[in-house]
All heavy atoms as an XYZ file, in Angstrom:
731
protein
N      26.131    -62.044    -18.190
C      25.802    -61.281    -17.016
C      24.314    -60.947    -17.062
O      23.761    -60.663    -18.109
C      26.629    -59.995    -16.973
C      26.342    -59.148    -15.767
S      27.280    -57.614    -15.710
C      26.505    -56.705    -17.019
N      23.699    -60.960    -15.892
C      22.290    -60.615    -15.762
C      22.177    -59.470    -14.765
O      22.821    -59.494    -13.713
C      21.494    -61.825    -15.273
C      20.028    -61.559    -15.081
C      19.312    -62.804    -14.586
C      17.864    -62.480    -14.269
N      17.172    -63.608    -13.662
N      21.354    -58.465    -15.100
C      21.138    -57.318    -14.221
C      19.650    -57.206    -13.924
O      18.835    -57.169    -14.838
C      21.629    -56.011    -14.875
C      23.119    -56.097    -15.213
C      21.356    -54.819    -13.957
C      23.624    -54.957    -16.055
N      19.319    -57.157    -12.647
C      17.936    -56.975    -12.221
C      17.843    -55.632    -11.516
O      18.628    -55.342    -10.615
C      17.510    -58.102    -11.256
O      17.750    -59.360    -11.885
C      16.047    -57.989    -10.890
N      16.874    -54.819    -11.936
C      16.718    -53.474    -11.390
C      15.487    -53.397    -10.502
O      14.414    -53.850    -10.885
C      16.579    -52.448    -12.533
O      17.696    -52.563    -13.412
C      16.499    -51.033    -11.998
N      15.662    -52.806     -9.319
C      14.556    -52.523     -8.403
C      14.603    -51.046     -8.045
O      15.685    -50.488     -7.847
C      14.660    -53.363     -7.129
C      14.423    -54.817     -7.403
O      13.392    -55.190     -7.946
N      15.381    -55.657     -7.062
N      13.433    -50.430     -7.959
C      13.355    -49.008     -7.662
C      12.478    -48.763     -6.452
O      11.416    -49.363     -6.306
C      12.781    -48.256     -8.866
C      12.646    -46.765     -8.651
C      12.054    -46.042     -9.852
O      11.715    -46.659    -10.854
N      11.936    -44.736     -9.743
N      12.924    -47.855     -5.591
C      12.150    -47.392     -4.448
C      12.281    -45.868     -4.436
O      13.235    -45.334     -3.877
C      12.663    -48.008     -3.152
C      11.815    -47.616     -1.952
O      10.797    -46.950     -2.092
N      12.258    -48.025     -0.777
N      11.361    -45.184     -5.079
C      11.466    -43.733     -5.227
C      12.634    -43.397     -6.137
O      12.693    -43.848     -7.273
N      13.583    -42.625     -5.609
C      14.770    -42.271     -6.393
C      15.968    -43.149     -6.049
O      17.081    -42.907     -6.500
C      15.151    -40.786     -6.191
O      15.421    -40.559     -4.804
C      14.036    -39.869     -6.667
N      15.732    -44.171     -5.231
C      16.783    -45.130     -4.868
C      16.642    -46.378     -5.741
O      15.566    -46.972     -5.824
C      16.688    -45.499     -3.394
N      17.727    -46.746     -6.386
C      17.725    -47.905     -7.272
C      18.708    -48.950     -6.755
O      19.773    -48.611     -6.246
C      18.148    -47.503     -8.687
C      17.096    -46.757     -9.448
C      16.885    -45.409     -9.225
C      16.313    -47.401    -10.392
C      15.920    -44.711     -9.923
C      15.344    -46.718    -11.099
C      15.142    -45.362    -10.865
N      18.334    -50.209     -6.925
C      19.231    -51.325     -6.638
C      19.389    -52.135     -7.912
O      18.394    -52.521     -8.534
C      18.679    -52.228     -5.521
O      18.534    -51.456     -4.328
C      19.608    -53.401     -5.255
N      20.637    -52.366     -8.286
C      20.943    -53.226     -9.427
C      21.612    -54.479     -8.895
O      22.678    -54.405     -8.285
C      21.873    -52.530    -10.419
C      21.374    -51.244    -11.083
C      22.424    -50.716    -12.052
C      20.073    -51.478    -11.798
N      20.973    -55.625     -9.088
C      21.558    -56.903     -8.709
C      22.286    -57.441     -9.934
O      21.686    -57.616    -10.994
C      20.484    -57.872     -8.258
N      23.589    -57.658     -9.780
C      24.427    -58.082    -10.899
C      24.823    -59.538    -10.689
O      25.326    -59.905     -9.630
C      25.683    -57.182    -11.008
C      26.512    -57.566    -12.213
C      25.287    -55.706    -11.074
N      24.606    -60.340    -11.718
C      24.859    -61.779    -11.626
C      25.801    -62.213    -12.741
O      25.623    -61.826    -13.896
C      23.520    -62.510    -11.766
C      23.583    -63.988    -11.566
C      22.204    -64.631    -11.618
O      21.197    -63.952    -11.357
O      22.157    -65.836    -11.919
N      26.800    -63.008    -12.399
C      27.717    -63.541    -13.407
C      29.080    -62.879    -13.342
O      29.634    -62.685    -12.277
N      29.597    -62.517    -14.527
C      30.930    -61.921    -14.644
C      30.811    -60.491    -15.158
O      30.130    -60.239    -16.140
C      31.790    -62.726    -15.608
C      32.113    -64.127    -15.122
C      32.856    -64.931    -16.173
N      34.074    -64.302    -16.642
C      35.276    -64.472    -16.094
N      35.406    -65.265    -15.059
N      36.330    -63.874    -16.586
N      31.506    -59.580    -14.489
C      31.557    -58.194    -14.927
C      32.941    -57.976    -15.522
O      33.920    -57.764    -14.807
C      31.290    -57.254    -13.744
C      31.273    -55.759    -14.008
C      30.342    -55.408    -15.161
C      30.873    -55.013    -12.755
N      33.007    -58.084    -16.845
C      34.295    -58.013    -17.535
C      34.198    -57.115    -18.759
O      33.218    -56.377    -18.918
C      34.781    -59.418    -17.900
C      33.753    -60.208    -18.700
O      32.879    -59.597    -19.349
O      33.828    -61.445    -18.683
N      35.172    -57.179    -19.632
C      35.227    -56.334    -20.819
C      33.990    -56.470    -21.689
O      33.496    -55.491    -22.247
C      36.485    -56.684    -21.661
O      37.626    -56.574    -20.815
C      36.639    -55.742    -22.831
N      33.460    -57.664    -21.790
C      32.290    -57.923    -22.622
C      31.019    -57.364    -21.979
O      30.175    -56.769    -22.651
C      32.140    -59.439    -22.893
C      30.851    -59.743    -23.634
C      33.339    -59.957    -23.661
N      30.865    -57.531    -20.677
C      29.614    -57.171    -20.013
C      29.603    -55.785    -19.365
O      28.530    -55.258    -19.062
C      29.262    -58.227    -18.965
O      30.300    -58.321    -18.003
N      30.765    -55.184    -19.162
C      30.834    -53.871    -18.500
C      29.991    -52.800    -19.208
O      29.310    -52.016    -18.535
C      32.279    -53.415    -18.359
N      29.995    -52.737    -20.540
C      29.150    -51.726    -21.204
C      27.660    -51.883    -20.888
O      26.925    -50.891    -20.815
C      29.416    -51.952    -22.694
C      30.781    -52.559    -22.740
C      30.847    -53.425    -21.506
N      27.216    -53.114    -20.660
C      25.810    -53.351    -20.313
C      25.476    -52.742    -18.951
O      24.444    -52.095    -18.782
C      25.505    -54.851    -20.319
C      24.067    -55.179    -20.002
C      23.792    -56.675    -19.943
O      24.660    -57.480    -20.334
O      22.692    -57.028    -19.483
N      26.360    -52.930    -17.969
C      26.137    -52.338    -16.648
C      26.205    -50.817    -16.737
O      25.376    -50.115    -16.158
C      27.154    -52.859    -15.628
C      27.009    -52.270    -14.225
C      25.631    -52.565    -13.630
C      28.112    -52.782    -13.313
N      27.164    -50.316    -17.482
C      27.300    -48.867    -17.651
C      26.024    -48.273    -18.250
O      25.510    -47.250    -17.778
C      28.504    -48.565    -18.535
C      28.819    -47.090    -18.670
C      30.112    -46.859    -19.407
O      30.414    -47.604    -20.366
O      30.829    -45.920    -19.027
N      25.489    -48.926    -19.251
C      24.256    -48.483    -19.894
C      23.074    -48.545    -18.924
O      22.238    -47.627    -18.890
C      23.980    -49.347    -21.120
O      22.774    -48.992    -21.720
N      22.999    -49.605    -18.133
C      21.922    -49.746    -17.155
C      21.966    -48.625    -16.118
O      20.930    -48.078    -15.737
C      22.005    -51.093    -16.442
O      21.745    -52.146    -17.327
N      23.163    -48.278    -15.666
C      23.314    -47.214    -14.676
C      22.928    -45.867    -15.288
O      22.202    -45.080    -14.668
C      24.755    -47.180    -14.114
C      25.015    -48.443    -13.281
C      24.981    -45.929    -13.272
C      26.451    -48.637    -12.867
N      23.371    -45.601    -16.505
C      23.056    -44.334    -17.169
C      21.568    -44.180    -17.433
O      21.061    -43.067    -17.505
C      23.827    -44.223    -18.482
C      25.290    -43.924    -18.303
C      25.984    -43.796    -19.642
C      27.456    -43.486    -19.464
N      28.152    -43.396    -20.763
N      20.849    -45.282    -17.561
C      19.422    -45.221    -17.882
C      18.537    -45.017    -16.654
O      17.319    -44.931    -16.784
C      18.996    -46.496    -18.617
O      18.966    -47.593    -17.726
N      19.116    -44.919    -15.474
C      18.335    -44.759    -14.241
C      17.868    -43.306    -14.113
O      18.485    -42.491    -13.437
C      19.158    -45.170    -13.017
C      19.650    -46.610    -12.980
C      20.544    -46.837    -11.774
C      18.491    -47.583    -13.005
N      16.786    -43.007    -14.742
C      16.245    -41.649    -14.781
C      15.809    -41.182    -13.396
O      15.008    -41.832    -12.742
C      15.068    -41.612    -15.757
O      14.526    -40.320    -15.807
N      16.355    -40.057    -12.961
C      15.977    -39.477    -11.680
C      16.603    -40.127    -10.465
O      16.243    -39.813     -9.337
N      17.530    -41.030    -10.671
C      18.154    -41.740     -9.552
C      19.040    -40.806     -8.732
O      19.800    -40.018     -9.282
C      18.984    -42.911    -10.062
N      18.912    -40.901     -7.406
C      19.794    -40.144     -6.516
C      20.641    -41.072     -5.647
O      21.665    -40.653     -5.124
C      18.987    -39.211     -5.587
O      18.085    -39.998     -4.808
C      18.231    -38.163     -6.391
N      20.207    -42.310     -5.503
C      20.957    -43.303     -4.730
C      21.053    -44.586     -5.544
O      20.085    -44.996     -6.180
C      20.254    -43.635     -3.411
C      20.200    -42.497     -2.429
C      19.455    -42.899     -1.168
O      19.763    -43.970     -0.613
O      18.553    -42.144     -0.766
N      22.233    -45.194     -5.489
C      22.445    -46.443     -6.217
C      23.053    -47.476     -5.289
O      24.039    -47.209     -4.600
C      23.386    -46.222     -7.414
C      23.787    -47.462     -8.208
C      22.563    -48.122     -8.846
C      24.817    -47.105     -9.271
N      22.426    -48.657     -5.279
C      22.985    -49.799     -4.555
C      23.257    -50.880     -5.583
O      22.397    -51.213     -6.395
C      21.993    -50.327     -3.496
O      21.713    -49.281     -2.568
C      22.575    -51.520     -2.760
N      24.465    -51.403     -5.556
C      24.843    -52.514     -6.425
C      24.933    -53.763     -5.565
O      25.734    -53.829     -4.632
C      26.179    -52.234     -7.117
C      26.179    -51.032     -8.059
C      27.599    -50.726     -8.525
C      25.285    -51.293     -9.251
N      24.094    -54.733     -5.859
C      24.057    -55.988     -5.107
C      24.890    -57.018     -5.866
O      24.524    -57.454     -6.949
C      22.620    -56.460     -4.961
C      22.491    -57.690     -4.070
O      23.516    -58.354     -3.790
O      21.362    -57.990     -3.659
N      26.021    -57.384     -5.284
C      26.955    -58.307     -5.925
C      26.889    -59.714     -5.343
O      27.844    -60.482     -5.440
C      28.381    -57.769     -5.813
C      28.697    -56.637     -6.750
C      29.915    -55.986     -6.669
C      27.804    -56.212     -7.706
C      30.240    -54.956     -7.535
C      28.112    -55.175     -8.582
C      29.333    -54.540     -8.492
N      25.757    -60.099     -4.749
C      25.614    -61.425     -4.138
C      25.916    -62.545     -5.123
O      26.447    -63.591     -4.743
C      24.219    -61.592     -3.556
N      25.591    -62.336     -6.393
C      25.797    -63.383     -7.393
C      26.830    -62.989     -8.445
O      26.871    -63.562     -9.522
C      24.463    -63.722     -8.065
C      23.466    -64.318     -7.085
C      22.187    -64.716     -7.765
C      21.212    -65.317     -6.766
N      19.946    -65.688     -7.400
N      27.688    -62.007     -8.101
C      28.770    -61.625     -9.007
C      29.970    -62.525     -8.748
O      30.475    -62.603     -7.632
C      29.151    -60.156     -8.801
C      30.199    -59.628     -9.764
C      29.615    -59.500    -11.170
C      30.734    -58.287     -9.299
N      30.422    -63.205     -9.793
C      31.519    -64.165     -9.654
C      32.893    -63.543     -9.858
O      33.878    -64.006     -9.290
C      31.348    -65.302    -10.674
C      30.041    -66.039    -10.507
O      29.621    -66.241     -9.348
O      29.424    -66.402    -11.528
N      32.953    -62.502    -10.700
C      34.249    -61.965    -11.108
C      34.074    -60.530    -11.571
O      33.041    -60.175    -12.141
C      34.810    -62.819    -12.264
C      36.042    -62.259    -12.903
C      37.289    -62.425    -12.324
C      35.962    -61.549    -14.100
C      38.433    -61.898    -12.926
C      37.095    -61.036    -14.708
C      38.320    -61.204    -14.104
O      39.439    -60.679    -14.704
N      35.095    -59.698    -11.338
C      35.102    -58.332    -11.859
C      36.484    -58.035    -12.425
O      37.502    -58.341    -11.802
C      34.685    -57.308    -10.782
C      34.525    -55.912    -11.392
C      35.647    -57.301     -9.619
C      33.821    -54.921    -10.483
N      36.519    -57.468    -13.624
C      37.784    -57.122    -14.280
C      38.018    -55.619    -14.167
O      37.204    -54.880    -13.615
C      37.733    -57.519    -15.761
O      36.890    -56.622    -16.474
N      39.102    -55.151    -14.737
C      39.404    -53.722    -14.718
C      38.333    -52.913    -15.451
O      38.039    -51.779    -15.075
C      40.786    -53.451    -15.324
O      40.835    -53.902    -16.661
N      37.721    -53.501    -16.463
C      36.634    -52.811    -17.175
C      35.443    -52.612    -16.247
O      34.797    -51.554    -16.252
C      36.214    -53.605    -18.408
N      35.149    -53.599    -15.431
C      34.073    -53.482    -14.443
C      34.412    -52.464    -13.370
O      33.550    -51.686    -12.940
N      35.673    -52.437    -12.941
C      36.116    -51.467    -11.939
C      35.957    -50.040    -12.471
O      35.570    -49.135    -11.734
C      37.565    -51.730    -11.536
C      37.812    -53.024    -10.766
C      39.313    -53.233    -10.576
C      37.094    -53.034     -9.434
N      36.231    -49.846    -13.745
C      36.092    -48.522    -14.362
C      34.640    -48.069    -14.295
O      34.352    -46.917    -13.966
C      36.573    -48.541    -15.816
C      36.470    -47.182    -16.496
C      36.711    -47.266    -17.993
N      35.826    -48.203    -18.681
C      34.551    -47.946    -19.003
N      34.000    -46.808    -18.677
N      33.838    -48.853    -19.636
N      33.706    -48.967    -14.581
C      32.276    -48.640    -14.515
C      31.901    -48.251    -13.082
O      31.171    -47.275    -12.865
C      31.410    -49.810    -15.019
C      29.933    -49.550    -14.763
C      31.661    -50.072    -16.494
N      32.411    -48.985    -12.100
C      32.115    -48.673    -10.702
C      32.663    -47.309    -10.303
O      31.997    -46.534     -9.613
C      32.701    -49.741     -9.771
C      32.116    -51.135     -9.857
C      32.718    -52.029     -8.768
C      30.612    -51.126     -9.753
N      33.872    -47.005    -10.739
C      34.484    -45.725    -10.405
C      33.690    -44.565    -11.011
O      33.428    -43.565    -10.340
C      35.933    -45.681    -10.884
C      36.738    -44.459    -10.477
C      36.783    -44.320     -8.959
C      38.146    -44.542    -11.044
N      33.278    -44.711    -12.252
C      32.478    -43.678    -12.908
C      31.142    -43.490    -12.186
O      30.727    -42.358    -11.920
C      32.222    -44.050    -14.390
O      33.481    -44.181    -15.050
C      31.388    -42.997    -15.090
N      30.478    -44.582    -11.842
C      29.200    -44.505    -11.129
C      29.388    -43.864     -9.761
O      28.583    -43.022     -9.335
C      28.581    -45.894    -10.994
N      30.457    -44.239     -9.080
C      30.758    -43.671     -7.762
C      30.900    -42.150     -7.875
O      30.338    -41.406     -7.062
C      32.043    -44.301     -7.208
C      32.550    -43.641     -5.974
N      31.938    -43.790     -4.740
C      33.596    -42.814     -5.773
C      32.605    -43.088     -3.845
N      33.613    -42.484     -4.440
N      31.629    -41.679     -8.862
C      31.806    -40.234     -9.065
C      30.486    -39.556     -9.395
O      30.194    -38.469     -8.899
C      32.816    -39.978    -10.184
C      34.244    -40.294     -9.801
C      35.184    -40.046    -10.960
C      36.611    -40.374    -10.586
N      37.534    -40.171    -11.720
N      29.667    -40.179    -10.231
C      28.393    -39.591    -10.635
C      27.394    -39.489     -9.477
O      26.594    -38.563     -9.433
C      27.763    -40.379    -11.782
C      28.533    -40.224    -13.068
O      29.289    -39.281    -13.259
N      28.348    -41.168    -13.980
N      27.430    -40.440     -8.555
C      26.483    -40.442     -7.443
C      27.034    -39.780     -6.184
O      26.309    -39.611     -5.206
C      26.021    -41.871     -7.133
C      24.964    -42.363     -8.086
C      25.322    -43.013     -9.256
C      23.622    -42.154     -7.829
C      24.364    -43.448    -10.156
C      22.647    -42.584     -8.714
C      23.018    -43.234     -9.884
N      28.291    -39.372     -6.204
C      28.922    -38.779     -5.018
C      28.209    -37.517     -4.547
O      28.074    -37.278     -3.347
C      30.392    -38.492     -5.291
N      27.753    -36.698     -5.476
C      27.085    -35.445     -5.117
C      25.579    -35.601     -4.989
O      24.870    -34.624     -4.775
C      27.405    -34.366     -6.148
C      28.869    -33.997     -6.126
O      29.503    -34.011     -5.083
N      29.415    -33.684     -7.281
N      25.097    -36.801     -5.149
C      23.671    -37.084     -4.988
C      23.499    -37.817     -3.659
O      23.978    -37.367     -2.646
C      23.169    -37.918     -6.179
C      23.314    -37.252     -7.556
C      23.002    -38.240     -8.668
C      22.435    -36.029     -7.656
N      22.846    -38.968     -3.670
C      22.631    -39.734     -2.445
C      23.696    -40.770     -2.167
O      23.690    -41.420     -1.142
N      24.616    -40.949     -3.123
C      25.700    -41.895     -2.929
C      25.474    -43.244     -3.585
O      24.389    -43.539     -4.083
N      26.514    -44.044     -3.575
C      26.488    -45.383     -4.142
C      27.040    -46.359     -3.112
O      28.064    -46.075     -2.479
C      27.340    -45.444     -5.417
C      27.317    -46.808     -6.093
S      28.368    -46.885     -7.555
C      29.866    -47.541     -6.833
N      26.373    -47.483     -2.966
C      26.787    -48.514     -2.020
C      26.863    -49.849     -2.743
O      26.030    -50.144     -3.603
C      25.773    -48.632     -0.858
O      25.608    -47.345     -0.250
C      26.235    -49.626      0.180
N      27.866    -50.637     -2.400
C      28.000    -51.985     -2.941
C      27.746    -52.958     -1.786
O      28.346    -52.828     -0.722
C      29.409    -52.216     -3.541
C      29.513    -53.592     -4.162
C      29.745    -51.137     -4.567
N      26.826    -53.899     -1.999
C      26.468    -54.832     -0.931
C      26.689    -56.281     -1.380
O      26.798    -56.557     -2.565
C      25.002    -54.642     -0.475
C      24.020    -54.919     -1.616
C      24.792    -53.256      0.101
C      22.546    -54.941     -1.194
N      26.741    -57.167     -0.394
C      26.836    -58.621     -0.625
C      28.018    -59.003     -1.514
O      27.870    -59.774     -2.455
C      25.528    -59.160     -1.221
C      24.344    -58.923     -0.322
O      24.445    -59.042      0.890
N      23.221    -58.556     -0.902
N      29.176    -58.476     -1.190
C      30.375    -58.719     -1.992
C      31.035    -60.026     -1.555
O      31.294    -60.231     -0.370
C      31.368    -57.545     -1.854
C      32.597    -57.767     -2.707
C      30.695    -56.230     -2.215
N      31.311    -60.898     -2.521
C      31.971    -62.174     -2.225
C      33.423    -61.942     -1.826
O      34.002    -60.887     -2.096
C      31.915    -63.092     -3.444
O      32.779    -62.596     -4.465
N      34.021    -62.948     -1.217
C      35.426    -62.861     -0.824
C      36.331    -62.624     -2.036
O      37.296    -61.865     -1.965
C      35.854    -64.136     -0.086
C      35.275    -64.241      1.304
C      35.734    -63.126      2.228
O      36.919    -62.731      2.172
O      34.890    -62.626      3.000
N      36.014    -63.269     -3.156
C      36.821    -63.139     -4.371
C      36.807    -61.704     -4.884
O      37.859    -61.127     -5.169
C      36.287    -64.081     -5.475
O      36.278    -65.412     -4.981
C      37.133    -63.998     -6.722
N      35.620    -61.114     -4.976
C      35.500    -59.737     -5.464
C      36.073    -58.767     -4.439
O      36.741    -57.799     -4.793
C      34.036    -59.408     -5.820
C      33.871    -57.943     -6.182
C      33.554    -60.292     -6.971
N      35.855    -59.033     -3.155
C      36.397    -58.176     -2.104
C      37.926    -58.160     -2.156
O      38.552    -57.118     -1.928
C      35.905    -58.634     -0.736
C      36.133    -57.675      0.420
C      35.475    -56.321      0.149
C      35.599    -58.264      1.711
N      38.518    -59.288     -2.469
C      39.974    -59.355     -2.594
C      40.456    -58.464     -3.747
O      41.468    -57.779     -3.619
C      40.420    -60.802     -2.824
C      41.922    -60.973     -2.848
C      42.345    -62.429     -2.993
O      41.537    -63.331     -2.712
O      43.499    -62.645     -3.410
N      39.724    -58.458     -4.843
C      40.063    -57.591     -5.974
C      39.930    -56.123     -5.558
O      40.799    -55.301     -5.872
C      39.183    -57.911     -7.205
C      39.524    -59.315     -7.719
C      39.358    -56.866     -8.305
C      38.556    -59.863     -8.738
N      38.860    -55.791     -4.822
C      38.692    -54.425     -4.324
C      39.845    -54.032     -3.412
O      40.324    -52.903     -3.449
C      37.375    -54.286     -3.552
C      36.133    -54.255     -4.405
C      34.893    -54.377     -3.816
C      36.189    -54.095     -5.778
C      33.731    -54.331     -4.571
C      35.037    -54.057     -6.556
C      33.807    -54.173     -5.945
N      40.292    -54.969     -2.582
C      41.383    -54.707     -1.651
C      42.698    -54.473     -2.396
O      43.406    -53.494     -2.134
C      41.509    -55.882     -0.674
C      42.422    -55.574      0.494
O      42.495    -54.403      0.897
O      43.064    -56.510      1.004
N      43.010    -55.330     -3.340
C      44.269    -55.232     -4.099
C      44.334    -53.941     -4.915
O      45.379    -53.306     -5.011
C      44.441    -56.458     -5.017
C      44.694    -57.710     -4.174
C      45.564    -56.255     -6.026
C      44.591    -59.011     -4.943
N      43.195    -53.529     -5.481
C      43.166    -52.357     -6.356
C      42.956    -51.045     -5.602
O      43.035    -49.975     -6.198
C      42.046    -52.491     -7.410
O      40.793    -52.638     -6.737
C      42.302    -53.668     -8.321
N      42.653    -51.120     -4.314
C      42.402    -49.919     -3.529
C      40.950    -49.463     -3.569
O      40.593    -48.469     -2.935
N      40.101    -50.178     -4.290
C      38.694    -49.815     -4.376
C      37.980    -49.989     -3.034
O      36.967    -49.355     -2.783
C      37.982    -50.633     -5.466
C      38.077    -50.010     -6.819
C      39.297    -49.890     -7.471
C      36.951    -49.536     -7.457
C      39.398    -49.314     -8.713
C      37.031    -48.954     -8.710
C      38.260    -48.840     -9.338
N      38.537    -50.822     -2.186
C      37.951    -51.034     -0.853
C      37.962    -49.732     -0.057
O      37.083    -49.498      0.767
C      38.735    -52.127     -0.127
C      38.063    -52.665      1.102
C      38.840    -53.853      1.630
C      38.220    -54.387      2.890
N      39.017    -55.487      3.444
N      38.923    -48.870     -0.335
C      39.033    -47.592      0.360
C      38.213    -46.489     -0.318
O      37.952    -45.444      0.272
C      40.500    -47.149      0.418
C      41.367    -48.129      1.183
O      40.865    -48.722      2.155
O      42.527    -48.308      0.810
N      37.811    -46.708     -1.563
C      37.075    -45.699     -2.319
C      35.570    -45.917     -2.212
O      34.815    -44.973     -2.009
C      37.491    -45.749     -3.820
C      38.978    -45.391     -3.964
C      36.631    -44.813     -4.658
C      39.520    -45.668     -5.363
N      35.144    -47.160     -2.372
C      33.717    -47.479     -2.414
C      33.130    -47.689     -1.034
O      33.838    -48.104     -0.096
C      33.491    -48.763     -3.223
C      33.959    -48.764     -4.666
C      33.732    -50.136     -5.281
C      33.250    -47.691     -5.476
N      31.846    -47.407     -0.903
C      31.124    -47.723      0.324
C      30.618    -49.157      0.162
O      29.765    -49.435     -0.684
C      29.949    -46.764      0.503
C      29.157    -46.985      1.759
C      28.050    -45.944      1.879
C      27.196    -46.189      3.086
N      26.074    -45.232      3.129
N      31.178    -50.068      0.963
C      30.873    -51.489      0.857
C      30.228    -51.964      2.145
O      30.746    -51.724      3.236
C      32.149    -52.321      0.573
C      32.825    -51.817     -0.705
C      31.831    -53.795      0.487
C      34.202    -52.377     -0.940
N      29.082    -52.629      2.007
C      28.395    -53.195      3.178
C      28.259    -54.674      3.012
O      28.162    -55.213      1.964
C      27.002    -52.575      3.325
C      27.042    -51.136      3.789
C      25.646    -50.668      4.072
C      25.644    -49.291      4.662
N      24.313    -48.800      4.921
């Protein structure tokens, strides 16, 4: 998995590429925790191929952490990942554009 970080003031965008699974989820979690002063988080999944339950856990934690700040948005979600969000109910929890 590859993560690219872009910052615009206190708004951060993390572009995630590859597979978000048990092996790579801790890396994304660490990247999110290291965003000093972040109030808004956008996760760009344009190049995300797969997400497992470990990845979903990271998203849920990030969603809760940013809920009282500027919020978290997931963008450019593939049909495959969107189907996983739909089946797990994450489609109703996350802000997806």
